[in-house]
N, C-alpha and C positions, 0 to 999 in steps of 0.2 A: 504494499499500500504506500502511495506517495506521501511524503511528509507534508503536513498541512502547516502553512504559515499564516500569521495574523497580520492584517493591515487595518488602518483606520482611514476611512474614505468619507469625504464630504458629500452629502446627498444632493447638494445644489450644483456644485461645479465639478465634482469628481476628483478633487485633489487628494493625493495620498499623504499620509503622515505616519511617522514611526510610533507615535503614542497619541493617546486621546488628549484633546484640548477643547476648551469651551467655545472658542471662536476660530473659524476658518480664516487663515491669514491670506488666502488667495482671493476669496469673494467677500469676506467680511461678515458672513452670516454667523449667527449664534446658534448653538445646540443643534447643528446639522451633521456633526461627525459621528459616525457609527462604526462599530467593529465588524469586520468581515473576515471570513476564513477562506483562503485561496490555496489550493495545493500547488506545490512547485511543479512546473511543466518542464519535462526533459527536453533536451535538444532535438531528439528524434520526433517527439510529438509536435514541437513548435514548427519543425520543417514540414510536417504533414499538413499543417493548417495554412501554410502560405507565408510569404514574407511580410505582409502588411495588409492594410485595408484595401489596397488596389488589387490584391490577389496575385501578385507576381510570384512565381515559384522559382524562377532562375534569375539570379542577379547578373546583370550585364550592363556595361557602360556603353552608352551611345552618344554620338554627337547630335546636337539639336536639329541639324539639317537632315539627319538620317531617319527622323521619326516619320512614320506614315501618316499623311494628312488626309487620307480619303474619308469622306463623310460617312458617319455611322447612320445606316438607314433607320428611321423612326417608323413606328406603326401607331395608328390612331386608336384611342380608347373608346371611340364611339360618341364622345362628348366633345364638341368643339371648344367649350369653355375650359374643360379639364386639360385639353391639349394645349390651349393658349397659355395656361399657367405653367405647364411643364416646358414651354419653349417650342412647341410645334408637334408634340407627340411623345410617346414613351420610347426611350433609348434602350435597346437590348443590353443587358448586363448592368443596368443602373440600379441603384438602391434608393428608393423613395420612401420618405417618412411623411405620413399624413396624420395630423393631430386635430383635436377638437374636443369640446366639452361633451358630456354625455347627452345623447339625444340630438346631436347636431346632424346626424345622418351619415356618418363615416361608413359604417357597415352597409347601409343601404346603397350608397353611391358605388362602393367597390363591388358589391354583388351584382349590380346592374352592368358595370364595366366588365366583370369577369364572365358573365353570361353572354355578353356580346362578343368578347374575344375568344371564348371557347368554341364558337361556331366557325372561327377562322384558323384555329390551331390548338394544340394542347395547352390547357390552363389548369392550375391547381390552387384551390382555396383552402387554406389551413386556418381552422378556428380553434382557439384555446379557451375562449370564454363561454361560447354557446355550444350546445349540442348540435349534431347534424340535423335532428328533427326541427329545431328552432330555425335554423337557416333555411331548411326546405319549406317550412311554413311561410317564412317571409317571402321567399321566391314565388310560391304559389299565390300569395296575396297580391304581389306586385304584377302577376301575370308574365313572369319571365320564363324563357325556355330552360328546362332543367335536364335535358337528355344528353348534354355534352360536357358539362362542367364537372371536373373531378374534385371531390371533397375529401378532407382529412381532418380528423379531430385528434390533435396531438400537441403536447407542450415540450417534448424533448427535441432540442435543436438538432442533435446528431441524427436522430431517427427521421426527422423531417427531411434533412438534406440527403440522407441515404435513399429514402423513398422517392425524392424528387429526381435523383440521378437515374432511377429506373423509369420513371414516367417521362422524363425529359420535357418539362413544360416550357413554353415560351415566356410565360409570366406566372408569378406566384405571389399570393397575398398572405401575409402573416397577421392574424387578428387575435391578440395584439402582442406587441413586443414585451409588455410588462408581465405577461403570464408565462413567457418562455423561460426555459432553464436549461443549463448544461450539466451533465452528470459529474464533471470534474469539480464544479463549484459547489461548495457546501452550504452557502447561504440560501435564504428563501427566495422564491420568484418575486420579481419586482424590486429587489435590492440593487444597489449600485453596481456591484460586481456582476450579478446575473444579467442585468440589462446591457451593461457595457460589453461583456464577452459574447452574449447572444447576438447583439447587433453586429459586432465585429465578425463573428463567424458567418452570419448570413450575408454580410457584405462581401466577404472573400468568396463565398459560394457563388454569389451573383456574378462576380468578375470572372472567376475561373470557368464557370459553366455557361456564361453568356445568357443568363436568365434575368429578366427584369423582376426585382423583388420589391413589393410594396408593403411596408410595415405600418401598422396602426399604432399610434402612441397616445397615451393618456395625457391629460393636462392637470396641473395643480389648481388650487382655488384662485390664484391670481391670473390664470389663463396661460401660463407658460408650460412648455413641455416637461412632463415629469421624467425623472431620471438624471443621470449625469450629463454634463454639457458635452462630453465626448460623443454622446449619441448623435448630436447634430453635426459634429465635425466629421465623423466617419462616413456618413451617407452622402449621396450626390445631390439630392433634392429634398427640401423640406417645405411642406405646405400646411396651412392651417385652415380648417373649415370652421367658420365663425357663424353664429346665429343662435338666438334664443329659442326655447321650445315654443313660446307663444308667437313667434315671428315666422311667417310663412317662407321668407326668403333667407337663403344661405349664401355667404360669400366665401370663396376659396381664394386665399392669398398666398403667394409664394414668398417665402422668407430666405430661401437659399436655393440656387440652381446653378449647377456647373455646366449645364447644356443650353442655357438660354438666359433671358432677361429676368431679373429679380423684381419683386413687388408687382408682379402681374396679378390681375384680379379677375376671377370668374364668378358669375352670379347664377345661382340655381334657385328653383322654387320647389318646396316640399309639397307634394300632392299625394292623393290616395294611390296613385300608380308609381310612386317613388319620386326620385329627383328628376326634375325637368330643367334643362338649361334655358336661360333667359338670353335671347339673341340681342335685345336692345335694352340694356340695363337702365339707361337714362329715362326711358319711358315709365318704368315702374317707380323710380325715385322722384319723378316729377308729377305724381298723381295728386295734384293740388287743386283747390277750388278756383273758380273764375273770378271771384271777388278779391279785391285788394285787401291785404291785412297788414297791420303794423308788426314789424319784427320778422317777417318772412321774406326770404331772398334766395335766389338761385345762384350757385357758384359752379365753376367748372374745374374739376380736379383732373389730374393726370395720373392714371393708374397704369404703370407698366408701359404699354405702347399705344394706349388709346385714351381719349378724353371721356370724362364721366360727369354728367350734369346731376347735381345733388342739391336738394333744398336744405337750407340752414335756417333755424328758427331761434330768435333771441327774445327773452322776456326780462324786463327790468321793472322792479316793483320796490316800493318803499319798505325798508326793513326796520323793525323796532329793536333789533338786536344790536349789541355793541360791536359785534363782528359780523357784518353782513355775509351772507352765503355766496359762494361762487361754485356753481354746480355745472358740470359739463357732461354730456352724453355723446360719445363719438369723437371727442378731441381731448387734447391734453389740458388739464386744469391749470398747470403752471403757465402755459402759453396764453390762456385767457387773462390771467393776472397781469402778465407783462403787457398785453395789448391795452388793457384798461389804464395802466400807468402811462403808456405812450399817448393815449387819447387825452388824458388829463393834462399832461405836460405840454403837448403841442397843439391840441385843439380846444383846450379850455373847458372840456365837458367832464364834470366830476360825478362819479357814481359811488363814492365812498360810503354813502348812507343808503345804498340800494342793494337789494338782492338781485344777482345776475344769474340767469339760467340760459344755457346754450344747448341746443339739441340738433343733431344731424339726422335728418329724416331717413328712415329705411334701414337703420342699423349699420350704416357705413362708418368705418373708422377713418378719420382724417389724419394722415401722416405727413402731409406736405405743408409748406408755409404759404402756398398760393391761396389758402382760405382765409388769410389774415384780414384782408380788406373787406371781404364779404361779411365776416364775423362782426367787425366794428360797425359797418353800415346797418346791419340788422339790429344791433343793440341800440344804435342811435335812433332808428326808426321806432323801436318799442319805447325808448325813453321819452321821445317827443310825441309819441302816439301819432305818428305820421305814416300812413300806409305807403308802400312802395309799389311801383307799376309791376304788373305780372309779367310783362315782356322785358324786364330788366335782368341782365346777368352781369356778375362781378367776379373778378379774380385779381390777385396781386398780393405781394408780400410787403409787410409793413416793417420798416426798420426802427431802431430805438431812437433815432433822431427825427422820426416822423416822415421820412421819405418813403415813397412807394417804389419798391424795387421790382424789376421785371421777373417773370417766371419763364421756364422753358416751354417750348411748343405753344407759343401764344396764338399764332394764326390757326393752328389746328383746333384749338379750343374755341376760337370765335366761329370757325366754320361749323363745328358741331352744334354750337348754340343757335346759329342761323338756320341750321337744318331742322331744329325743333321749334322754329317760329319766333325766336326772340328778336326784337327790333332794336334794342338799345343795350349798350355795354359800357361799363366803366372799368378801365384796365390801366396798367402802368403805361406811361408815355412811350417807353421803349418797345412795348408790345403792340402798338398801333400799326396795323398793316399799311404798307406803302400803297397798295391798290385797294380801293374801297370794296367792302363786301356788300353784295346786292341785298337791299332791304334791311340793312343794319346800320345804325349810327353808333360809331365807336368814339368814346370820350377818353382821351388820355390825360392822366393826372400824374404829378410828381410829388406832391405833398398831401398829407392827410386832410388839411383844411380844404384843399381844392376838391377832393373827393366828396366831402360833406356838402360843399356848395353845389356840386353837380347833381345832387338828389332832387 
């Protein structure tokens, strides 16, 4: 029997320590270091697993100009939105990690994809959380074809890879990585060592056998992927399926992609027949009334490689509290506090005695600074109780000195807005197109007071 050694690993970042301590010196978290037992791996067994995450079995030095640059053929998942997030399709031999909160629809989406791909080639769906009967019942409820998809209920990673070598699938789903375990690791499934070694083993298997492996990952209460940080480092692509159980729409956002652009966004709708892709996301996020309302404004975001029109709502109300509330849904709260300070300093509008609420309609999370100007104009509209035109669209970044900075892809954003019937736009002066856009009046501003005067 191999000698067992003890290590102390941080549950948040995966850092190793020789002894237990209260705080992780790598990530700064407290009480996250736990003891794990790992057997010593011999040189023979380490060679059998491959040389690293990339799956290379033979070490060889090559010049950079000798590397083969032929394109790797991708294959479609059956969902154009899913392919968009992955960079154009699934790459053979890639390791993909999809995370999301419980009930977001991860298993439903992957079951639909696997049933579609099983009709084109061998596919294997490995479930460790549900029984085969539960998965079959879901497939029948969704009306999916069930006569070609191979199923396996197993949690031992070595057994899964051994059976997969016999079946030779083109794509394999692991649901989920937190319940997988390796026989050589003595800790419980879901621990740092089990998740790290299981993901590394599956990634090497994907590279060596040229099999696309999709792993389902759990999330913590703060919305981040559970397990060590090395889990996100060893895989090729990481995507998050976001959406509340009471919200019909789900957004699939790419956070890491070695084969395409990052921060791509795909939109799905949860229906009784499973996940349906939304071809025109701007149409669903602009489902607003025809009447003008104070505090409601449309902004143009840039998600990956396409523009997205989203409605933002602001509400400003008198606060009897000593510390008025600053509540945001869909954007960072610290960003809102900074914008309010800029507006007070450079526009003379003070809201220190007001409760400020900001909501991004449709469950979209705003990660770019192009929403700054629209956020401030919506708040000023609510503060003054002055409705804004329904055909007005706004985007632009606000600097600390009150200047309106340009954002990338300004002309594409304006064309997308004009396509949806918007007649007026307030944008940074540097984003004003040289050639006018038919049917749209574009107002360029350089300072925050100019934008307020343009309302």
